[in-house]
N, C-alpha and C positions, 0 to 999 in steps of 0.2 A: 501493499498501499503506501503512495506518496506523503511525502511529510506533510503535501497541504490536508488531505484528509486525513492525517491524522490529528490537526492542530484544529479543525473543524470538529472529531468526533473530542477531543475534551475543550471547546467551547461548547460543546452540546451537554457534557456532563457535569462540568461545574456548577449549573444552575437546576440542574435536574435533581440532583440525587439527596434524597432523604434522611438518609441516614445509612449506619452501616452493615456490610453482610455479617449473620453469626458468623464468629470462629470458628475456622474447621480446625476440628481433634487430629494432632497429628502423631506419629509412634516414633519408636524412636530405630534406632537402624538395624535390620530387618525381619522388624516386627509391626502386627498388625494391630489397625484401630477403624472401629466403622465410622463412617466417615455422612455427615445429614443428607438428604437429599437437595439436589441444585433445587428444587422448589421448595425448601424447607431455609435452603440461605434466605432468600428476600420476594419479599412479595410488592416489590420496585418495580417498574417498569424497567427501568432501569439497569436493575440488577440482572432482570430475569430473561431482557433484553440481547440476544445472542450475541456478543462479540469474535473477530475475523481468528483465528488464530496464529496472531501477530505477536512476540513478544515484545517491540517496540507500542504497541494499540495498547495493549494489556496492561505495561506499567503504568503506560500515561490514566488511563483508568484509575488504576491504584491510586496514585497521585493525584486521582478530581476522587478522590471517596470512594469511587468502584469499586472493592475490593475480591469480594467473592473468587472471579475467574485468577489471582493473582495467587489468595491461597488454594486454590484447589491446583496449580501449580507449584506451590508449595509440597502441597501432599505427596504428590509424584514425584520429589524430590528427594523424598523423605521414604517414599517406598525403592527409591531404583539404588538411593545409598548415598547420594551425591556428596561433595564435600563442600563445609560451609561453605565459600565463599560462590558455590554455583547456588544456592540455596540465599545465600545474604540480597546475591539480588535479585528477588522477588522478596524478599521479606525488608528489604527496606522501602520499597514504596509504599508496599501498606505499611506502615510501622512509622512513617511518614504521615497519612492519611489520620494514622490512628495508634498513636505513640499509645495508649493507655491501653491497649491490649497483648501490651509484652505481657504483661503480670499474671495472664492468664495462658497466654499461647507459651509463656518457656517450659510451666508445671507437665507439658504434655509431651514438652522431650526428652531423653534420656537424659541424666544426670550430669554426668560425666563430661558430658557434648555441653552444654549450654553456656560455659560460659565462652567459649571458642565460637561459639555461634551469634553471640550477642555481640562480641567484640568486632569480626569481621561484620557484622549486620554496620554496627555505629562508625564503623570505616568507612564502609559503603556509603551512608547515609552523609558523611562530611564529604564525601565526592560531588557528592548532589547538593546539598543545604546544609548549612555548617548552622543557621539555626535552626534546621529540624532538629537534628544531633545531641543539640545544647537541648532542646524540647523534649526529646527521649528522656537524656538524664534527669532532666528535674520533673518529669512525668511518673517517670517507672524506676523505685526503687532497686529493682534488680538491676538495671541500665546501669546506672550511679553505682552500684557493687563492681559491676564487670570494669567499668570506666576505672574503678579503684586498682582493678588485678591488672595482671598481667597471666598471659595464655601460657599458649603452648610456643606461638611466634616471640619468641622475645625481644626482637627487634621493635617492635612497641611495647614497650613497656609502660603500663599505671595511663594514664592521660593522653599520651603520647598517641594512645590508638584513635583520639581528636583531628585527625587529623588536616590541616590549617583552618583548624578554626577557633584561634587567637583573635581574629578579628572580630566576629561575632558578638553584637553587642548584648549578648546573653551568656559570655562565657565569666565573664567576674560576677556578674548575678548570682550563677550556679556555683559555681566555685566557690563563694563567700557565706553562701546563705546555708546556717549548719543544718539546717533537715536533711542535705544532701549529703553529707559526711565526709566530706573533705578536709584530710586538714593541713593548715595553715604552711608546712613544709610540701603539699602538693600544689600546690594552688600555686606559691612560690615557686617550683618550679615549673610548674605547665607556664607563666607569663617571664622562663628565663629570657627571650630572644624581644619580649615590648610586645604590645602591642600596638595600632593605628588607628585605634577605633576611640574616639570619646568618651563614653560612656564607660568604657575596661579601663581607661586611665585615670578618671573622676573618681572611679571605686577606687584604683588603688593609692590612692594617692588618700581618698578619705580612711581607707583603713590603717594607713601611716598614720595619719592623726590621730585614731582612735588608737592608736599600740599596739595593733598587732604584731608588730618589731621592732622586739627592744636593743637597743644597743643602736649598733650599722641598717641607715636605709639596706634591701638586698638593691642587688641589679635594675629587678624590675619595678621596683619605687624611682629609681633615677633615672629610667626607662620612660616611664610615665610622666614625670615634671618636664623632661626635654620635648618628649614630642608635642605635649600642650602647648609650650612654650614656642615650638618652632609652626606649631600649625593653626592651634585656636589658642594665643595668649592673654585674649580678655577674659577664657573662661578657667585661664590658672589664676589670672588676681584675682578673680572673685572666690576660689576656691583657700587661694594664702591668707585670704583674713580666718578663714579656718583653724589657720596652724596652728598648734600649740609652741608657744617658745622656745620649751626646751629643744624643738626642731626646728629653728632657724639657723643655728651653725651649718649643718648639714644643707641645707635650700641653697644656703648661700654658695654653698661647694657647685652644687646644681647650675647656678644662676651665671657664676665660672665659668665652669667646665660652658654651655651653652653659649653664651660670648663666646671663649675661641673657636669652638668647633665651626668650620663654615658649611653650611646650608645649601650656598649653590655659588655659583662661580670656580675659580682658581685662589689659591692659596699662594698670597703671595709674598709675604713676610713670617720670618720663625717670632714667636711669642719671645719675653725674655724670662727671665729663674723668677722675679719677680712676679710677673700673673700668673708661671707657672704656679710658685709659690702659695695663690690658695684655694688652689685644688686640694682633693683626698689621696691616698694612694692607692684607691678602687679609679675614680676617675682620675688621674695620670694614665692610668694603665692603661686605661678606657679610651683617651685624645692618645695617648702614642701611636695605639695602634690606627687611627681614623686618619691621624695624619699619614702615615705608612701608608696606607690602603687609597689614599689621595696620593700620592706621589710625594711626599713634604715629609720624610723623614724628621724627626726631633734630632739635634745633632747629639753626640753623646756627650760633647764639654757642657752643653749647657744643662742637662739631666745635671752632672754632675757638682753644679752651684747649687742643686737644690739640699736640703736636710735628708741626713742617710736614713731617718723614718721613713718619707715620703716616697724616695725613690725605688727602694728595692725592692718592691714589686714589678715595677718595668723593669730596671736594668737583668729582672727574672727570666723577661720574653723581649728582652730588648734584638737579637738578634733572631727569634723569629721571624719576624715583623719582615726582619731587610733581604731574604732567598725570599725567590731569585734573581726576585726584579731590580734588588736596590746593591749588589753587591759591592758595590764601589764605595758607596757609606758605609756599608760594611769595613771595609776593608782600613779606612777614614779611621773608622772607631776601634782599628785592632789597633792601629797604627800609634793613636794617644792614648791609648790605654793606660798606662804607664805612667803618665804623666800627667795623672790628674789629681793623687792625692786620695785616690780610692782606700776603704774597708780593706781586709785581706778577701773576707767573706765575699763582698763584692765583684771585685776581681775574679776571684773563683766563679759564682756564679754566671759572669758573664763569658769568660771564655769555659765553661763548658758550653753556653747555649752556643755561638761561636762555633765548637769543632763540632755540636751537634749536625748546625746547617750543614756548614763546609763540605761534610763527609757524607749527609743526605745527598745535598745537589751538585755538589761538582764529583765527589768518587778522588778527589788528590788527596792519599795516604801521607804525602809529604808534609801537604800543607797545614794538615789535619795535625800530624803529629809533631808540627810545629807552635802550633798555638797548644797542645796536650803542653811540649813539654816549658812554657810558661806558667803553668799554671802553680801557686802557691802553696795547694793539698798534694804533698805526692804521692800520698795514698791514692786519692783519688785521677792525681796524674797517670799511676804506674795502672789503677781500672781502668782508664779509660785508651789508655794504650795498648793494653791487651785488648782492648771490644775490638777497636780498628783493625788490629793484625787477623787477630780470628777472621773479624771480615773479608777482607784480603785475600787471605791463603785461599779460602771459601769459593770467595767467586773468581779470580786470579791467581791459582796456585803459583805459575811461573812467576808472574812478578813480584809474588809473596816471596817466594823462598829467596830472586835476585837481591830482593830488600833486606830477609834473616843473614844472610850473607854476613851483612856488613855492620849486624847487633853485636853487644857485644857477648861472652860466654855466659849460663844462665838458666835458670827454671821455663822463663819466659820462652828462651831463642829455642830447648826444647824443644818445649810445645807444641811452638810454631812453626818446626822441622816436623814435626810427626802428622799436624795436621795437612799441612803444605803437602805430604807426603801422601793422604791418604787420599787426598782431591784430586793427582794427577792420574790424566788418563793412560 
């Protein structure tokens, strides 16, 4: 059937559905169960008028509220012992039309299968309508429980099953409603990448104002502040009037980060150490990363002027942001590193990061070993040297053997010679 015909069908169904069809009784895998006759499903004309056996038409009809045919498809799939993903294709439109039906439906499913099936269905619904996914979680205690649980698909842990639903205006509303059973930790992790939705950002800030997070605000709060500042500043300024005085210092750091971060156009100048000094460790690390992504990494010399308690987190990841696109900046940082009066632990952290990136991206074992030789922590240096040499002899035994010949006698040399010999063809 052509798409225009399906569209016409949907326009006919939307005003004509008086109610939802009666639920079908499903069976556990390889188990039979009695089903109501089609005449018992509904006496409504739109339910009894036969639809073409076309998946798209039936799924559109289910979305419009006519769910009888889709439920029969689900019944047939269970009888065939179909996989969860196949059943979710049909269950998703039914639950979008009638989310409350899940509570009765799930009792007819073999218990060991329930969590995985519902999580697969939530994932499918999230692809169709993020708002509908949250409506299901809000209306069905079982769906909320499934969203808090990790099923057999470990790549979709807990709330990760709500794929791409961060910007639904219902997200924060559902997650912060105690009736739905989500913890602060779960909500914080879910919003770890922020949200572009004003309602979510407002709710995150209100929860912060109300004391949900003690001490330093998590990244989701900072993201909510910055997103409102850049996209809807008037809303932020109204909310700011409700902010407790105890949070003003943190808010000032958010503001400073917002002023320093370019939202459009090219970055034309580097901030001074005084400007950066207003930030906290988290904000500085975020700003350093964003500057590198924008093509203008912060010079190590400027960072070295900041207090140690502020710059430490940024030093831990400084070189990881520079490779592979800013190796010239990385080389300059290595050239000046020993001249900056840094603490021993800071030099070690920077060199650890540099050797990891140098070895990963260039594969230059001589350069990697030169960096290792500069490490102030000799025990850690020997450990990193062994790791680099082990990688070298595993992946390039010939080159590894040639280099090992230049090494002084000792346990490390013997171990590497043995590994290289084992790897030779």
